[in-house]
C-alpha positions, 0 to 999 in steps of 0.5 A, a space after each residue: 180122564 184125559 191127562 190120566 190115558 196122556 201119562 198112561 201113554 207117554 208112561 208105555 212110550 218111556 217104557 218101550 225106549 228104555 227096554 230099546 235102548 237097553 236092548 240094544 247093540 248101536 246107538 238109536 241113530 244107527 239101530 233106525 237105517 235098519 238094512 243097507 243101502 245096496 245101491 251105494 255099494 253094487 259094483 264100487 271099489 271096496 279098499 279094505 285094510 287089515 282083511 286078513 282075519 276078524 272084523 276084515 275077513 267078515 267084512 271083506 265077506 259080506 262087501 262082496 256079497 253085496 256086489 262089491 269090487 274089492 282090495 284086500 290089504 294086509 300084512 299076510 298074503 298067505 291069510 288074504 289067499 285064504 280070504 279070497 277063497 271063501 269070497 264070493 258074489 257078484 265080483 268074486 272070488 276071480 276079480 278081488 284084488 289082494 295089496 299085502 299092505 304094512 302101514 308101519 314103512 313109512 310114506 314112500 311104500 304107502 305112495 307105492 300102495 296108492 298107486 297099484 290101487 289107483 290103477 285096478 279094475 281098469 283106473 277105476 279109482 277107489 270109492 271106499 276105503 275102510 280103514 280096518 288094521 289095527 294093532 293092540 296088547 293086552 290089558 295093563 296099567 297105563 304107567 305098566 306100559 314100556 318101549 318093549 319092542 317086538 317082531 312084526 315080518 312082512 314078505 318073509 324079513 322080520 325087524 324089531 319096532 317099539 309096541 308104543 310106535 306100533 300102536 300108533 305106526 297101524 292105528 294112527 300114522 299108518 291111517 293118516 298118511 294113506 288117506 292124505 295120499 288116496 285123497 287128491 285122487 278122489 277130489 279129482 273123481 268128486 267121489 270117495 267116501 272113508 270108512 274107520 273101524 274106531 272103538 268106542 276106547 276113541 270114546 271114553 276112558 278105556 282103564 288098563 288100553 292107554 295106549 290103545 285108547 290114546 291112539 283113537 282118540 288121534 284117529 278120531 279126532 283126525 277123521 272128524 275134522 278132515 270130514 269138517 273139511 269136505 272128504 266124506 267119513 264115517 267113523 265107526 267105534 264098536 266096544 267088545 267085539 266078539 273074533 276068532 282072532 287074538 287079545 292082539 286084536 282090535 276089539 277082541 279079548 281072552 277067550 273064556 270070558 263071560 262078556 257079552 260082545 257083540 258077533 262080528 257079522 253084526 259088527 260088520 253089517 252095521 258098519 256097512 250099513 252106517 257107511 251106506 247112509 253116509 253117517 258121521 260116526 256111529 256105535 256099535 255095542 252092547 249095554 254097558 258099554 252103549 251106555 256109557 259112552 251116551 253118558 261119556 259124550 252127554 253127561 260128561 261129569 257123570 260117565 267120567 266118574 264112572 269110569 274112574 270108580 272101574 278102572 282098576 277094577 276092570 284091569 284086575 279083571 283083566 289080569 284074571 281073564 275075567 268079565 271088563 266089562 259087568 256092572 259088578 265092576 261098579 261095587 265091592 272095594 277099590 282095589 288099594 293103592 
């Protein structure tokens, strides 16, 4: 009788755990934290890059409501002004600082930006940097990615830059340079925390996003290593997120598809929870992406087999503006070579 009761309890626990995991929108450690530690955010100086739209804009709104002192950056100053006007909170909108920033312009330029930031709020210095700026192109096979050029504009001036170079400049080299220039100031003050908006594509293969995935694997490697050397870092890896921006924005996707995506508001909320609790890494996604991340992390042979099986079909689904995260990609015939 006792054995049957024990078995029933174990079975009930397993069923409850599986149900919770199937409904989860983040890793279980992150979800266990439940709420933001407001005292870790209120009155802190927080610098957000990529703050003119998408997740960055929502982060700015939520952090302002929590009483943070904000510095918001992006290339488009007009859009930053729009975001600032919408912010409310203890220090918003009047005390919100706007700093136009282009991560592709080199270290000398970024050094000037860091010096400006350090002088704001009476020289209080930065407590958090949310590395949110990102660049991503529409999905395509790895061998179809070329060194095509695109126009970028800053301060009313246009220039040409390679797509692959833009991806690594914005996603990797810019954040690394900014971090390296800012870290000495943080160490001198004895405080500072980098929150890095990476991606599920930096944890698991992302068919159709080879260059973007490579950039996110690179940024993960750098910032996890930086943390092991004594700097406080939280790496956040969102899967598909619903934003109002185009498919070129990080984690955004095709309009009108049936993909189940975490809202920008929920993604920002979980990101701030992860940062305020000092988590080393956080995953934000619905299934099946969350399950794939767990498989690749803890059962890599199975996880990589799974991604190999769906790879070409995922790219084909993207071309047709279909669901690139559907379980149905596991079934059916593989595209002919």
